[in-house]
LOLO-9997 format. One line per 8 residues: for each residue z, y, x negated of C-alpha. Coordinates in Angstrom, 3 decimals. Each point is the difference from the previous one (the first is absolute). Example, Ala and Ser with C-alpha at 12.3 -4.5 7.8 and 13.67 -1.06 7.14 Angstrom:
<atoms>
7.800 -4.500 -12.300; -0.660 3.440 -1.370 $
</atoms>
This chain:
<atoms>
0.000 0.000 0.000; 0.706 2.304 -2.873; -3.624 -0.224 -1.060; -1.235 2.137 2.894; 2.866 2.351 0.733; -0.332 2.647 -2.766; -1.616 3.194 1.339; -2.404 0.067 -2.907 $
-1.554 -3.238 1.168; -0.147 1.233 3.596; -2.053 3.008 -1.064; -2.249 -2.031 -2.266; -1.824 -1.469 2.974; -0.304 3.236 1.970; -3.486 1.080 1.073; -1.156 3.157 1.687 $
-2.066 -1.457 2.816; 0.275 -3.187 2.024; -3.731 -0.678 -0.439; 0.886 -1.262 -3.484; 1.008 -3.321 1.599; 0.062 -2.878 -0.761; 2.985 -0.303 -2.322; 1.040 -3.056 -1.949 $
3.748 -0.430 -0.566; 1.786 -2.715 -1.977; 3.536 -0.871 1.174; 2.430 -2.512 -1.417; 1.313 -2.687 2.323; 3.513 1.065 -1.000; -0.278 3.271 1.955; 2.389 0.000 2.929 $
0.367 1.864 3.297; -0.426 3.770 -0.156; -2.208 -0.054 -3.098; -2.648 2.724 -0.046; -3.390 -1.672 -0.324; -2.186 3.075 -0.277; 0.131 3.772 0.481; -2.893 2.399 0.411 $
-0.599 3.604 1.021; -2.618 1.786 2.067; -0.747 3.395 1.540; -0.009 0.757 3.724; 0.652 3.687 0.606; -1.193 0.677 3.547; 1.467 -3.009 1.804; 2.935 -2.328 0.019 $
-1.152 -3.087 -1.922; 0.668 -3.597 0.929; 0.051 -3.042 -2.265; -0.050 -3.490 1.552; 0.032 -3.565 -1.220; -2.704 -1.569 2.183; 0.342 -3.618 -1.031; 0.880 -2.274 -2.892 $
-1.942 -3.024 -1.194; 1.386 -2.618 -0.074; 2.266 1.036 2.887; 3.583 0.696 -1.079; 2.913 2.280 0.839; 0.955 0.694 -3.607; -1.395 3.573 0.034; 1.407 3.029 1.845 $
-2.125 2.590 1.723; -0.879 2.702 -2.561; 2.340 2.966 -0.060; -1.155 3.630 -0.278; 1.820 2.798 -1.765; -1.075 3.519 -0.818; 0.387 1.340 -3.474; -0.998 3.674 -0.199 $
-3.507 -0.003 1.544; -0.788 -3.639 -0.713; 0.812 -3.024 2.165; 1.268 -3.080 -1.807; -0.378 -3.467 1.553; 2.085 -2.955 -1.151; -0.385 -3.738 0.680; 3.178 -2.076 -0.401 $
1.249 -3.557 0.534; 2.195 -0.584 3.033; 3.312 -1.781 0.154; -1.564 -3.394 0.667; -2.375 0.095 -2.958; 0.075 -3.055 -2.243; -2.959 0.050 -2.365; -1.092 -3.312 -1.464 $
-3.000 -0.092 -2.308; -0.343 -3.748 0.405; -0.250 0.274 3.788; -2.061 3.209 0.429; -1.160 2.050 -2.959; -2.335 2.459 1.747; 0.481 2.338 2.979; -2.502 2.430 1.487 $
1.519 3.002 1.824; -2.405 1.979 2.191; 1.181 3.658 0.136; -1.221 2.664 2.427; 0.426 3.704 -0.709; -0.525 2.496 2.821; -0.277 3.738 -0.552; -1.111 1.711 3.179 $
-3.324 -1.527 0.998; -0.577 -1.521 -3.418; 0.919 -3.684 -0.208; -0.288 -1.920 -3.261; 0.774 -3.653 -0.616; 0.303 -1.916 -3.229; 1.598 -3.112 -1.485; 2.961 -0.264 -2.336 $
-0.072 -3.247 -1.981; 3.391 -1.322 -1.117; -0.017 -2.776 -2.600; 3.277 -1.936 -0.429; 0.476 -1.487 -3.463; 2.479 -2.576 -1.240; 3.279 1.107 -1.596; 1.301 -2.726 -2.347 $
3.501 1.455 0.069; 0.202 0.280 3.775; 2.805 -1.977 1.664; -0.667 -1.437 3.463; 3.636 0.405 0.938; 0.075 3.328 1.803; 1.344 1.669 3.129; 3.350 -0.831 1.577 $
-0.271 -3.543 -1.330; 0.424 1.325 -3.559; 2.572 2.702 0.929; 3.724 -0.531 -0.692; 0.729 -0.268 3.759; -2.689 -2.634 0.442; -1.942 -1.033 3.109; 2.125 -0.801 3.122 $
-1.148 -2.506 2.610; 1.832 -1.033 3.199; -0.011 -3.445 1.587; 2.006 -1.631 2.788; 2.374 -2.815 -0.689; -2.018 -2.254 2.320; -3.058 0.112 -2.288; -1.652 -3.385 -0.526 $
0.908 -1.698 -3.286; -2.732 0.427 -2.593; -1.728 2.720 2.046; -1.987 2.796 -1.688; 2.202 3.097 -0.282; -1.956 2.389 -2.219; -3.215 0.265 -1.979; 0.044 1.595 -3.434 $
-2.986 2.352 0.160; -0.622 0.539 -3.693; -3.688 1.029 -0.377; -2.077 -1.876 -2.568; 2.642 -2.623 -0.808; -2.117 -2.884 1.275; -2.752 0.992 -2.432; 2.437 0.233 -2.895 $
1.434 -3.493 0.677; 3.449 1.529 0.593; 3.080 -2.142 0.462; 2.763 1.216 2.356; 3.515 -1.491 -0.136; 3.590 0.802 1.037; 2.184 0.367 -3.100; 3.279 1.000 1.704 $
2.762 -2.454 0.851; 0.049 -1.520 3.496; 3.264 -1.908 -0.253; 1.975 -1.223 3.034; 2.077 0.644 1.940; -1.499 3.469 0.392; -3.555 -1.356 0.136; -0.557 -2.749 2.572 $
-2.851 -1.192 -2.173; -2.577 1.385 -2.445; -2.834 2.306 1.098; -3.362 -0.901 -1.536; -3.406 1.603 -0.730; -3.187 -2.081 0.281; -3.277 0.428 -1.886; -1.316 2.490 2.535 $
2.892 2.398 -0.545; 1.801 -0.847 3.283; 3.799 0.209 0.112; 1.240 -3.039 1.954; 3.330 -0.448 1.807; 2.427 -2.619 -1.333; -0.599 -3.529 1.190; 3.593 0.026 1.482 $
-0.832 3.049 2.162; 2.111 3.149 0.465; 2.128 -1.068 2.970; 3.478 1.591 -0.281; -1.108 2.465 -2.709; -0.169 3.007 2.320; 1.058 3.228 -1.691; -0.696 -1.220 -3.530 $
-2.378 1.709 -2.404; -1.569 -2.232 -2.671; -1.229 1.745 -3.179; -2.852 -1.742 -1.810; -1.207 1.015 -3.480; -3.727 -0.683 -0.267; -1.743 -0.588 -3.358; -3.790 0.519 -0.127 $
-1.760 -1.396 -3.073; -3.679 0.825 -0.562; -2.533 0.553 -2.754; 0.942 -0.823 -3.549; 3.810 -0.071 -0.168; 0.308 2.901 2.422; 2.493 0.162 2.842; 1.836 2.323 2.375 $
3.022 -0.167 2.276; 0.609 0.843 3.647; 2.691 -0.484 2.636; -0.028 -1.331 3.568; 2.960 0.311 2.431; 0.058 -2.381 2.982; 2.232 1.242 2.845; 0.935 -2.604 2.621 $
0.359 1.336 3.567; 2.147 -1.684 2.700; -1.394 -1.393 3.226; 0.746 2.220 3.073; 3.159 -1.154 1.786; -1.669 -0.056 3.442; -3.372 -1.051 1.280; -0.191 2.718 2.717 $
-3.325 1.830 -0.070; -2.425 1.757 2.310; -3.010 -1.967 1.102; -3.471 1.406 -0.509; 0.301 3.430 1.547; -2.329 3.003 0.139; 1.574 2.992 -1.690; -2.132 2.632 1.790 $
-0.128 0.280 3.785; -2.142 2.432 1.984; 0.821 0.864 3.633; -1.285 2.535 2.537; 1.953 3.020 1.071; -0.237 -0.959 3.688; 2.519 -2.857 -0.271; 2.865 0.325 2.452 $
3.621 -0.210 -1.269; 1.131 -3.594 -0.339; -3.485 -1.279 -0.863; -0.220 -2.673 -2.685; -1.342 1.177 -3.331; 0.360 -3.086 -2.200; 2.207 -3.072 -0.404; 1.324 -0.978 -3.439 $
1.147 -3.531 -0.855; 2.136 -1.250 -2.877; 0.663 -3.549 -1.168; 3.686 -0.976 -0.137; 2.964 -1.310 2.007; 1.094 2.132 2.967; -1.823 3.156 -1.208; 0.877 3.455 1.303 $
-2.037 3.257 -0.365; 0.831 3.679 -0.348; -1.671 3.281 -1.037; 1.393 1.354 -3.247; -2.135 3.138 -0.143; -0.289 2.524 1.503; 3.444 0.267 1.425; 0.134 1.086 2.730 $
-3.505 -1.090 1.139; -1.030 2.152 3.014; -3.398 -1.639 0.688; 0.432 -3.751 -0.598; 2.544 -2.766 0.409; 0.087 -3.688 -0.932; 1.369 -2.972 1.920; 2.981 -1.429 -1.855 $
-0.903 -3.602 0.692; -3.760 -0.050 0.657; -1.107 2.656 -2.546; -2.240 1.845 2.501; -0.574 3.659 -0.911; -0.356 2.197 3.105; -0.576 3.696 0.701; 2.993 1.973 1.234 $
-1.706 3.342 0.786; -3.456 1.384 0.892; -2.386 0.239 -3.000; -2.075 3.011 1.037; -1.690 1.248 -3.158; -1.018 3.199 1.711; 3.677 0.881 0.498; 1.468 -1.441 -3.139 $
-2.456 -0.455 -2.914; 2.821 -1.357 -2.179; -0.086 -3.284 1.884; -3.413 -0.920 -1.468; 1.558 -2.112 -2.822; 3.432 -1.691 -0.012; 1.297 -2.222 -2.829; 2.541 -2.615 1.077 $
2.179 -2.165 -2.267; 0.999 -3.154 1.885; 2.709 -2.371 -1.240; 0.232 -3.709 0.850; 3.232 -1.912 -0.743; 1.824 -3.161 0.953; 2.762 0.511 2.524; 2.466 -2.252 -1.814 $
-0.949 1.255 -3.490; -0.780 3.685 0.262; -0.480 0.267 -3.733; -3.033 -2.279 0.220; -2.504 2.627 1.080; -3.524 1.251 -0.603; -1.657 3.380 0.695; -3.427 0.861 1.402 $
-1.772 3.386 -0.048; -2.152 0.839 3.030; -2.271 2.995 0.514; -0.800 0.935 3.607; -3.047 2.254 0.439; -0.398 1.754 3.333; -3.487 1.061 1.032; -1.108 1.960 2.956 $
-2.098 -1.673 2.652; -3.693 0.068 -0.941; -2.170 2.129 2.255; -2.988 1.191 -2.085; -2.292 -1.906 -2.379; -0.511 1.308 -3.549; -2.519 2.751 -0.605; -2.346 -0.283 -3.013 $
-2.340 2.225 -1.957; -2.835 -0.771 -0.176; -0.231 -1.666 3.369; -3.222 -1.789 -1.075; -1.497 -0.638 -3.431; -3.759 -0.266 -0.545; -1.194 0.144 -3.603; -2.782 -1.129 -2.329 $
0.583 -1.330 -3.507; -2.386 -1.399 -2.611; 0.257 -3.658 -0.852; 0.988 0.917 -3.575; 3.281 1.559 1.145; 2.715 -1.287 -2.376; 2.760 -2.239 1.258; 3.122 2.027 0.810 $
-1.866 3.109 1.175; 1.922 1.699 2.829; -2.263 0.601 2.982; 2.552 1.876 2.086; 3.747 0.483 0.424; 1.246 -0.019 3.589; 2.759 2.329 1.145; 1.842 -1.249 3.083 $
3.180 1.218 1.745; 2.167 -1.319 2.858; 0.663 2.690 2.637; 3.054 -1.941 1.207; 1.579 -0.190 -3.421; -1.358 2.544 -2.482; 0.390 -1.156 -3.565; 0.387 -3.665 0.894 $
-1.804 -2.649 -2.003; -3.210 -1.365 1.496; -1.722 -3.280 -0.789; -3.727 -0.227 -0.694; -2.177 -3.076 0.438; -3.705 -0.415 -0.831; -2.039 -2.111 2.392; -3.605 -0.957 -0.714 $
-2.651 -0.387 2.664; -3.372 -0.310 -1.757; -0.182 -1.807 -2.296; 3.321 -1.784 0.637; 2.449 -0.542 -2.821; 1.539 2.405 -2.504; -2.776 -0.283 -2.544; -1.035 3.486 -1.024 $
2.710 2.392 1.293; 3.762 0.005 -0.185; 2.853 2.223 1.148; 2.663 1.056 -2.459; 2.637 1.907 1.888; -1.904 2.715 1.808; -3.039 -0.070 -2.351; -3.201 -1.920 0.762 $
-1.447 -1.306 -3.264; -2.939 -2.036 -1.249; 1.375 -3.477 -0.588; -2.959 -1.847 -1.508; -3.444 0.619 -1.378; -2.332 1.215 2.728; -2.951 -2.269 -0.635; -3.108 0.828 2.011 $
-2.168 -2.493 -1.878; 0.629 -2.924 2.360; -1.457 -0.082 3.525; 2.541 1.223 2.531; 2.675 0.690 -2.619; -0.206 3.768 0.048; -1.263 2.386 2.610; 3.131 1.120 1.911 $
3.647 -0.927 0.427; 1.706 0.565 3.329; 3.798 -0.085 0.055; 2.967 1.756 1.521; 3.381 1.247 -1.189; 2.820 -1.077 2.301; 3.006 2.351 -0.267; 3.340 -1.279 1.369 $
3.005 2.265 0.480; 2.650 -2.753 0.137; 1.557 1.411 3.165; 0.983 -1.775 3.193; -2.240 -0.633 1.736; -2.421 -0.244 -2.906; -2.658 2.721 0.128; -3.195 -0.247 -2.067 $
-3.000 2.131 -0.836; -3.352 -1.413 -1.170; -2.206 2.058 -2.337; -3.639 -1.215 -0.012; -1.542 -0.298 -3.479; -3.718 -0.334 -0.737; -1.003 -0.224 -3.671; -3.739 -0.144 -0.685 $
-0.962 -1.241 -3.441; -3.068 1.594 -1.547; -2.023 -2.286 -2.278; -0.578 1.174 -3.554; -2.911 -1.089 -2.143; 2.068 -1.590 -2.761; -2.267 -2.597 -1.568; -3.506 0.051 -1.385 $
-2.391 -2.628 1.319; -1.254 -2.670 -2.333; -2.709 -2.632 -0.143; -0.457 -3.122 -2.051; -2.789 -0.138 -2.629; -2.608 -2.559 0.897; -3.206 -1.443 -1.358; -3.030 -0.587 2.233 $
-3.232 -1.841 -0.842; -3.401 0.784 1.496; -3.462 -1.325 -0.579; -2.411 2.445 -1.523; -2.487 -0.600 2.817; 2.476 1.094 2.671; -1.437 2.562 2.355; 1.434 3.382 1.012 $
3.015 0.066 2.346; 1.169 -3.368 -1.298; 3.760 -0.419 0.398; 1.619 -0.836 -3.352; 3.595 -0.255 1.173; 2.941 2.086 1.072; 2.658 2.004 -1.792; 3.430 -0.571 1.528 $
2.113 3.142 -0.173; 3.728 -0.112 0.699; 2.509 2.755 0.629; 3.770 -0.358 0.225; 0.086 2.933 2.423; -0.394 -0.820 3.679; -2.616 -0.554 1.346; -0.884 -2.160 -2.980 $
-3.748 -0.149 0.639; -0.790 3.684 0.563; -2.160 0.324 -3.105; -3.288 1.675 -0.929; -2.257 -1.481 -2.663; -2.331 1.798 -2.386; -1.780 -0.638 -3.300; 0.839 2.384 -2.819 $
-3.112 0.618 -2.061; -1.600 -3.163 -1.286; -3.422 -1.394 0.945; -1.692 1.165 3.183; -1.330 -3.454 0.751; 3.160 -0.878 1.937; 1.986 1.540 2.836; 3.311 -0.697 1.693 $
0.799 0.569 3.659; 2.390 2.948 0.199; 1.532 -1.380 3.180; -0.357 -3.572 1.169; 1.959 -1.690 2.722; 0.662 0.295 3.704; 1.978 2.535 2.047; 3.628 -0.980 0.557 $
2.845 1.513 2.024; 2.384 2.193 -1.881; 1.920 3.247 -0.153; -1.174 3.409 -1.065; 1.169 3.524 -0.615; -0.757 3.060 2.049; 1.465 3.382 -0.701; 2.641 -1.490 -2.298 $
1.134 -2.449 2.724; -0.594 -3.732 0.053; -1.925 -1.049 3.090; -1.358 -3.314 1.251; -3.737 -0.579 -0.318; -2.010 -2.571 1.913; -2.368 -0.531 -2.905; 0.002 1.091 -3.589 $
-3.503 0.903 -1.169; -0.036 -2.548 -2.811; 2.233 -2.692 -1.366; -1.815 -0.902 -3.248; 0.499 -3.519 -1.171; -2.511 -0.671 -2.762; -2.356 2.160 -2.090; -3.289 -1.840 0.153 $
-2.258 0.443 -3.044; -3.744 -0.002 0.700; -3.057 0.010 -2.245; -2.199 3.060 0.451; -2.871 -0.600 -2.416; -1.510 -2.779 -2.049; 1.436 -1.826 -2.996; -1.602 -1.223 -3.179 $
1.870 -2.479 -2.140; -2.197 0.826 -2.978; 0.959 3.689 0.133; 3.705 -0.224 0.815; 2.211 -3.029 0.577; 3.366 1.640 0.677; 1.194 2.907 2.137; 3.494 1.465 0.191 $
0.999 2.021 3.036; 3.142 2.098 0.314; 1.017 -0.215 3.653; 2.342 2.737 1.205; 2.362 -0.844 2.846; 1.501 2.996 1.798; 2.544 -0.219 2.784; -0.209 2.021 3.191 $
2.302 0.833 2.915; 3.043 -0.963 -2.062; 1.763 3.353 0.121; 0.687 2.784 2.442; -1.986 2.234 -2.326; -3.603 -1.327 0.198; -0.799 1.526 -3.406; 2.699 -2.029 -1.729 $
-1.978 -3.051 -1.046; 0.314 -2.444 -2.854; -2.628 -2.069 -1.710; -0.372 -2.898 -2.387; -2.860 -1.852 -1.597; -1.107 -3.350 -1.296; -2.957 -1.262 -1.971; -2.551 -2.230 1.688 $
-2.245 -1.994 -2.317; -3.420 -1.087 1.256; -1.797 -2.696 -1.951; -3.738 -0.356 0.571; -1.158 -3.603 0.107; -3.306 -0.703 -1.631; -2.815 -1.095 2.308; -3.169 -1.466 -1.429 $
-2.550 2.588 1.110; -2.490 -0.011 -2.901; -2.382 -2.859 -0.709; -0.692 -0.967 -3.622; -3.210 1.172 -1.670; -1.985 -1.938 -2.559; -1.932 1.561 -2.867; -2.779 -0.744 0.024 $
-0.302 -1.205 3.577; -3.322 -1.745 -0.840; -0.831 -2.050 -3.066; -3.188 -1.885 -0.930; 0.353 -2.448 -2.858; -2.058 -2.663 -1.781; 1.689 -2.925 -1.663; -0.988 -3.280 -1.645 $
1.813 -3.000 1.321; 0.349 -2.815 -2.505; 0.750 -3.370 1.474; 3.620 -1.167 0.068; 1.454 3.369 -0.818; 1.662 2.883 1.870; -1.313 3.480 -0.649; 1.839 3.238 0.693 $
-2.363 2.116 2.032; 1.774 3.354 0.445; 3.351 1.609 0.805; 0.456 1.844 3.275; 1.855 3.274 -0.631; 1.674 1.459 3.091; 2.805 2.461 0.748; 1.259 2.411 2.638 $
-0.651 3.570 -1.228; 2.528 1.482 2.448; 2.692 -2.494 -1.045; -0.370 -0.689 -3.710; 3.314 -1.847 -0.012; -1.452 -2.761 2.160; -1.293 -2.536 -2.516; 0.293 -3.359 1.779 $
-3.155 -1.262 1.737; -1.305 -3.282 1.287; -3.591 -1.074 -0.650; -2.150 -2.462 1.945; -3.687 -0.861 0.300; -1.032 0.424 3.637; -3.792 -0.390 -0.271; -2.831 -1.390 -2.137 $
1.977 -2.857 -1.554; -1.658 -2.744 2.017; 0.176 -2.635 -2.716; 3.443 1.117 -1.209; -1.430 0.515 -3.469; 1.996 3.208 -0.387; 3.740 0.508 -0.009; 2.438 2.808 -0.629 $
2.766 -0.012 -2.536; 1.769 3.146 1.140; -2.579 2.783 -0.298; -2.266 -2.065 -2.318; -3.097 -1.645 1.513; -0.742 -3.352 -1.661; -3.097 -2.238 0.353; 0.896 -3.656 -0.219 $
-2.871 -2.357 -1.031; 2.302 -2.996 -0.327; -0.126 -1.142 3.589; -2.805 -2.491 -0.622; -3.470 -0.349 1.465; -2.074 1.273 1.441; -0.373 2.556 -2.789; -2.412 2.821 0.612 $
-3.187 -0.415 -1.970; -1.556 3.319 0.833; 1.504 3.514 -0.211; 1.902 0.843 3.116; 1.535 3.179 1.376; 3.410 0.040 1.692; 1.197 2.981 2.012; 3.812 -0.297 0.095 $
2.319 1.981 2.227; 3.491 0.364 -1.483; 2.799 1.150 2.289; 2.721 2.043 -1.756; 3.179 0.463 2.072; 3.235 1.697 -0.965; 3.039 -2.232 -0.241; 3.685 0.726 0.290 $
2.521 0.838 2.734; -1.924 2.946 1.450; -1.895 -0.723 3.182; -2.699 -0.030 1.211; -1.933 -1.530 -2.889; -3.270 1.932 -0.494; -2.965 -1.356 -1.906; -3.335 0.940 -1.537 $
-3.085 -2.068 -0.833; -1.793 0.023 -3.351; -3.561 -1.361 -0.314; -0.968 -1.938 -3.105; -3.622 -1.246 -0.370; -0.161 -2.703 -2.640; -3.374 -1.160 -1.374; 0.796 -3.492 -1.231 $
-2.304 -1.419 -2.688; 0.630 -3.691 -0.636; 0.331 -0.978 -3.656; -1.827 -3.202 -1.082; -1.884 -1.401 -3.054; -3.840 -0.065 0.046; -2.338 -2.761 -1.226; -2.325 2.634 -1.452 $
2.603 1.126 -2.408; 0.179 -1.427 -3.499; 2.740 -2.409 -0.925; 1.679 2.498 -2.265; -0.122 2.861 2.504; 1.167 -2.268 2.799; 2.946 -1.168 -2.031; 0.882 3.575 -0.750 $
-0.085 0.892 3.630; 1.835 -3.161 1.010; 2.747 0.635 -2.493; 0.517 3.445 1.416; 3.584 0.415 1.178; 0.894 2.820 2.326; -2.541 2.699 0.894; 0.966 3.550 -0.800 $
-0.253 2.289 3.021; -0.621 3.652 -0.828; 0.141 2.637 2.668; -2.239 3.046 -0.370; 0.695 2.854 2.370; -2.808 2.528 0.352; 1.000 3.410 1.228; -2.339 1.729 2.398 $
-0.056 3.514 1.229; 0.028 0.847 3.683; -0.688 3.691 0.465; 1.365 2.163 2.723; -2.158 0.527 3.120; -0.505 3.678 -0.709; -1.247 -0.804 -3.473; -2.562 -2.436 1.426 $
-1.309 2.697 2.351; -0.302 2.575 -2.794; -1.688 -2.546 -2.275; -2.464 -0.974 2.730; -0.955 3.604 0.718; -0.351 0.768 -3.706; -2.167 -3.110 -0.561; -2.220 0.931 2.943 $
-0.498 3.489 -1.414; -0.741 -1.463 -3.432; -2.584 -2.408 1.402; -1.688 2.848 1.915; -0.156 2.060 -3.145; -1.324 -2.956 -1.982; -2.635 -0.742 2.657; -1.088 3.599 -0.038 $
-0.275 -0.136 -3.810; -2.093 -3.203 0.052; -2.228 1.406 2.691; -0.672 3.011 -2.167; -0.689 -2.281 -2.969; -2.425 -2.217 1.942; -1.772 3.089 1.307; -0.575 1.164 -3.565 $
-1.219 -3.448 -1.081; -2.375 -0.123 2.968; -1.554 3.314 -1.018; -0.459 -1.242 -3.518; -1.674 -3.228 1.191; -2.466 1.942 2.111; -1.350 1.605 -3.192; 0.309 -2.915 -2.487 $
-0.658 0.286 -3.663; -0.155 -2.819 -2.462; 2.682 1.121 -2.254; 2.211 0.568 2.922; -0.752 -3.333 1.562; 0.711 -1.800 -3.210; 3.207 1.868 -0.392; 1.019 -0.822 3.581 $
-0.822 -3.662 -0.484; 2.056 -0.233 -3.118; 2.863 1.685 1.770; -0.088 -2.445 2.876; -0.177 -3.004 -2.274; 2.940 1.245 -1.985; 1.951 0.407 3.135; -0.728 -3.548 1.146 $
0.951 -1.420 -3.350; 3.283 1.857 0.033; 0.745 -1.223 3.483; -0.926 -3.559 -0.897; 2.216 0.201 -3.083; 2.852 1.319 2.090; -0.334 -2.902 2.413; -0.084 -2.584 -2.763 $
2.965 1.406 -1.870; 2.779 -1.541 2.140; -1.578 -3.419 -0.073; 2.020 -2.687 -1.808; -0.630 -3.562 -0.896; 2.415 -2.474 1.406; 1.893 -1.820 -2.707; -0.323 -3.712 -0.102 $
2.736 -1.521 2.122; 0.748 -3.457 1.226; -2.035 -1.098 2.903; 3.114 -0.499 2.008; 0.833 3.642 -0.329; -3.581 1.226 0.457; -0.233 -1.833 3.247; 2.852 2.022 1.591 $
-0.920 2.111 2.980; 2.446 2.827 0.694; -0.134 2.183 3.081; -3.457 -1.481 0.842; -1.558 1.833 -2.992; -2.890 -1.514 -1.947; -1.167 0.499 -3.584; -3.723 0.964 0.086 $
-2.721 0.326 -2.587; -0.430 3.436 -1.545; -3.726 -0.252 0.409; 0.255 0.569 3.741; -0.626 3.369 1.577; 2.337 2.863 -0.992; 1.255 0.366 3.546; 1.512 -3.473 -0.105 $
1.368 0.019 -3.503; 3.640 -1.199 -0.187; 2.331 -0.397 -2.918; 2.701 -2.699 0.041; 3.102 0.585 -2.032; 2.230 -3.019 -0.113; 2.785 2.011 -1.543; 1.038 2.210 2.953 $
-1.521 -2.347 2.593; -1.838 2.793 1.827; -3.604 0.705 0.906; -1.851 3.224 -0.584; -3.431 1.068 1.233; -1.985 3.187 -0.595; -0.474 0.279 3.705; 3.547 -1.020 1.025 $
3.373 0.634 -1.648; 2.959 -2.167 1.045; 3.452 1.359 -0.659; 2.273 -2.813 -0.917; 3.193 0.035 2.062; 3.263 0.641 -1.763; 1.546 -2.958 -1.625; -3.156 -1.817 -1.350 $
0.963 -2.952 -2.163; -1.465 -1.247 -3.269; 0.160 -3.603 -1.073; 0.228 -0.388 -3.761; 0.024 -3.133 -2.050; 1.368 -0.502 -3.456 $
</atoms>
């Protein structure tokens, strides 16, 4: 205690304003009652300040209400321990004191934290138990042997493994037997009992051992009381009696009864008693005079002391105090202000809020106490309102978020005056609860899937919005930003009955305009999996009609993910779509003809295709190994002896999970030349050809130019103009030659003849220049006929001259030029 009492320490914790809270104070568990815990100062010049201790956590009565004292112009507040304080760091080592400071209209609250720390030198023996006089307890001599007489309340001893024992002598004959203390600190009566020990006082020295070789001493005094000499006593009797002032003299007020043998009764006080008397034998109290309060107001309350005793033993007696209250006859019911209560409160009104305080008086008995009762009508049951004295308060949370739980509460206050006859007044109460938009709506994120070929107005799914405010489904939906290819219904649902607001008053409505249930998401445009596969929409949910103020709305949001499912909407394309090939087919061997190259330009990631021959493979001589076309000459006879052309149709279809499966057709024309030995060939050449292993297939792709249409038109017009100019030039030349021939001269004729002959020779030389001799080849090769072409003699007419080149396998003619299709093949031999 001495640690906190010096004034210097009291001023060390002083602050100038209470807003400096919280404070943290350390207090030893050895501090006793009256110890100052904390002192502080503050200014409040214009008003009388007030400092209160609002509550303590954990609840305890160890702390007094703060005291206020004025020192010069500063108020000093002090928090102290009360007389019952017993601090124990092992039991509770932390207290939180909530202080409230009021200065005029300014109210400030703050916590004061008190930490209790252990004191190694602190002795648990304290109070009257450790004083020289000791603790005195009283017991009757009829106490049961071994009964519990007293409990040693020494805080913290059970945690310190304390041992309690009696170290004083308890020798007979003064002691009937030894008192004992059990492990729980209970003082027990001797096993022989205390019968016949009335009037004795037994002193017991108590030794408390705890900690490490630490102990303390205390004293207990047990005083034995005698048993009353008589068993006379009053039976259960009311001590307060109320009667009306219109009772006639001699009327019975009350009858008292006592238990005993031949009991008599008398009034001890007041003496004399002008208003009441008691029957000596029956104990009936009667009036002896009129009790008109209007004439004698002093008769309103009379206190009687009644004595009951045995006739043969007058000293065996017992007393009873009676209070007789006289009330005037009740004529008027109580009058209350207000006579009716109609009010509106928001549903967020805190519990304990006072709605109104009723003021009622009894005209028959001004100043008398009236009783107030709260009766509920709709809804029944004291759920939301309660009556404390004369004040109507909010008793529970006013929750308007459940159907039928809010709206309005109809009740009445029944005021009773307690007179005879009982007069009452009923005050109607109507409390209308206004809903408040407390919670923001919410929706659950969801993922929807839609095919990319879905058409506009397709329903993807619904967003379920929820709101804790009632009605729970009054929600609007909207999309915040995001793609414009989707929309959400702002309101979806059906009209439902409900309540509304009009002019600040709740009214019943037959139909609410909308009761949205789900926000349906629709597709507005078209989708393309190749352009975008994923969409994220932010759906806003906004509540409506949740508050008396229509502008007070809350909103929430959630993310909706839309995954576009791929639909096979592009057929594969083959490059080239048409191929014409020539191959040699040796007997008993398989020859790779070509590879079909296909893909989907719009979906380059699609690489899996299926290939099948759907036409032209009548003899099943061709097969597909994936995209590779193979000719198989191992199937046996009949083998083709002459060249043959096969026009194959190859179906290329995409494979995989996407449906439908689209396909394309590639055309491959194969000119098949059978490979066989010839009798016209020499033995050596035939062996060379026979020993040939696998032919080498070389692909030669010739590029060709396809001009634009406009270029063809310009070229045609230009060529026509050139030919006209050339014709005009030749016509002029022939006209000049004709004039010269009309007047011929020998030198000129000779010169003209030489010129013509030279021209013919140059033309003939030009025609003979491209001629080539065919190299000597085996007869088997020379006998091949390709594309129905024939090798002719160069001595034929120039118009039918044809040159055969076995290398490129193509025919050329001065009068006709054939453009070999792309992909011509050459067959080379080692």
